C-alpha positions as CSV (number, residue, x, y, z in Angstrom):
1,M,-6.8,-4.8,9.0
2,A,-8.3,-5.6,12.4
3,E,-11.4,-7.6,12.6
4,N,-14.8,-5.8,11.8
5,K,-17.2,-6.1,15.1
6,N,-19.8,-4.5,12.9
7,N,-22.4,-7.5,11.9
8,D,-24.1,-5.6,8.8
9,V,-21.0,-4.7,6.9
10,E,-18.3,-7.2,5.6
11,L,-15.1,-6.1,5.0
12,I,-13.6,-7.7,1.8
13,D,-9.7,-8.2,1.3
14,D,-9.4,-10.2,-1.7
15,D,-8.9,-8.8,-5.0
16,E,-12.0,-10.7,-6.8
17,V,-12.7,-8.9,-9.9
18,I,-16.7,-8.5,-10.6
19,T,-17.5,-7.4,-14.3
20,L,-20.7,-5.1,-14.6
21,Y,-22.1,-4.0,-17.7
22,D,-22.9,-0.4,-18.3
23,D,-25.5,1.4,-20.3
24,D,-23.7,0.4,-23.6
25,N,-23.3,-3.2,-22.9
26,K,-19.6,-2.8,-22.4
27,P,-17.7,-4.7,-19.6
28,V,-16.3,-2.5,-16.5
29,K,-14.4,-4.2,-13.8
30,F,-14.8,-3.5,-10.2
31,Y,-13.2,-4.4,-7.0
32,E,-15.7,-5.4,-4.2
33,V,-14.6,-3.5,-1.3
34,A,-17.0,-4.1,0.9
35,C,-20.6,-5.5,1.4
36,I,-22.9,-3.6,3.9
37,E,-26.8,-4.5,5.0
38,Y,-28.6,-1.8,5.3
39,Q,-32.6,-1.6,6.4
40,G,-33.3,-5.2,5.1
41,E,-31.7,-4.5,2.1
42,F,-27.9,-5.4,0.8
43,Y,-25.4,-2.9,-0.9
44,A,-21.7,-3.2,-2.4
45,L,-19.2,-0.6,-2.3
46,M,-17.3,-1.1,-5.6
47,Q,-14.1,0.3,-6.7
48,P,-13.3,0.4,-10.3
49,V,-10.1,-2.0,-11.2
50,E,-9.6,0.7,-14.2
51,P,-9.7,4.5,-13.4
52,M,-13.1,5.3,-14.2
53,E,-14.2,9.1,-15.8
54,G,-16.0,11.3,-13.3
55,L,-14.6,9.4,-10.1
56,G,-11.6,9.7,-8.4
57,E,-8.8,6.8,-8.0
58,D,-9.8,6.6,-3.9
59,E,-13.7,7.2,-4.9
60,A,-16.3,4.1,-5.0
61,L,-19.4,3.2,-6.0
62,I,-22.6,1.9,-4.3
63,F,-24.8,-0.7,-5.7
64,K,-27.7,-1.9,-4.5
65,V,-27.4,-6.0,-4.3
66,R,-30.5,-8.1,-5.0
67,E,-30.5,-11.7,-6.1
68,E,-32.0,-12.4,-9.3
69,D,-32.0,-16.7,-9.0
70,E,-29.5,-19.0,-6.9
71,D,-26.7,-18.3,-9.3
72,N,-27.2,-14.2,-9.9
73,D,-26.9,-11.0,-8.3
74,V,-28.3,-8.2,-10.1
75,F,-26.3,-4.7,-8.9
76,E,-28.3,-1.7,-9.2
77,P,-27.0,1.8,-9.2
78,V,-28.0,3.9,-5.7
79,T,-29.1,7.4,-6.6
80,D,-30.9,8.5,-3.9
81,E,-28.7,10.3,-1.5
82,S,-29.9,9.5,1.9
83,V,-29.1,5.8,1.0
84,L,-26.0,7.1,-0.1
85,D,-24.9,8.8,2.8
86,A,-26.2,5.7,5.1
87,V,-24.5,2.9,3.4
88,F,-21.3,5.2,3.0
89,N,-21.5,6.1,6.9
90,E,-22.0,2.5,7.9
91,Y,-18.9,1.2,5.9
92,L,-17.2,4.5,7.5
93,N,-18.1,3.2,11.1
94,A,-16.8,-0.7,10.3
95,I,-13.5,1.0,9.2
96,A,-13.1,2.9,12.2
97,D,-14.3,-0.4,14.4
98,A,-11.9,-2.4,12.3
99,E,-9.0,0.1,12.8
100,D,-9.2,0.8,16.4
101,G,-11.1,-1.9,18.3
102,C,-13.5,0.5,19.5
103,G,-16.8,-1.5,19.9
104,C,-19.7,1.5,20.4
105,G,-18.8,2.7,16.7
106,C,-18.0,6.4,17.8
107,G,-14.3,6.5,16.2
108,C,-12.4,7.6,19.7
109,G,-9.6,5.2,19.1
110,H,-9.8,3.5,22.4
111,D,-9.4,-0.3,22.7
112,H,-12.7,-0.6,24.6
113,D,-12.3,-4.0,25.7
114,C,-10.2,-2.6,28.8
115,D,-12.9,-2.3,31.1
116,C,-11.7,0.4,32.5
117,D,-12.4,2.3,35.7
118,G,-10.6,5.6,34.8
119,D,-6.6,4.7,36.1
120,C,-6.4,3.3,31.9
121,E,-5.2,5.8,29.3
122,C,-8.8,6.7,28.2
123,D,-9.4,8.2,31.8
124,G,-13.4,7.3,31.4
125,E,-13.2,10.0,28.4
126,C,-14.9,9.5,24.9
127,D,-12.8,12.2,23.0
128,C,-15.3,11.5,19.7
129,E,-17.6,13.6,18.4
130,K,-20.6,12.1,18.6
131,E,-22.7,12.9,21.4
132,H,-23.7,10.0,24.0
133,E,-26.4,10.2,25.9
134,P,-25.3,10.7,29.6
135,E,-24.1,7.8,31.2
136,H,-23.9,5.9,27.9
137,E,-21.8,3.0,28.2
138,C,-19.9,1.1,24.7
139,G,-18.4,-2.1,26.6
140,C,-15.5,-0.5,28.5
141,G,-16.9,0.7,31.5
142,C,-16.5,4.4,30.7
143,K,-19.2,6.5,31.7
144,H,-19.5,9.0,28.4
145,G,-21.5,12.1,28.8
146,K,-20.3,14.4,26.4
């Protein structure tokens, strides 16, 4: 995977397992997929190591992470739908940035390091579905006016 340019999201590629405990104090093992900073708080996107009832194989859980002391973090499940959506969207933008090299977060698939003048493959146009302000520059020199 390419480098993520979003400084608020750390994509984690290792297979380190984090053990959390459910309401019955039973251990549940997770892979940490990403650490996301959103509005001054830290969140962890976690996938269970083993199948979990009610959670699809490609689904993950989001936990708010707070430092209890120097050696321990506390993982609190996030239940607020607006926070879940916002944090997950930050993660999706970071994935898009890492996969297609786009630094503007639009996911349009262009390498915005080209500093084009309309002569390259992007023809100065952005084919993403985000609405850009007129004359918005995403870093490649092409103007988005959708």
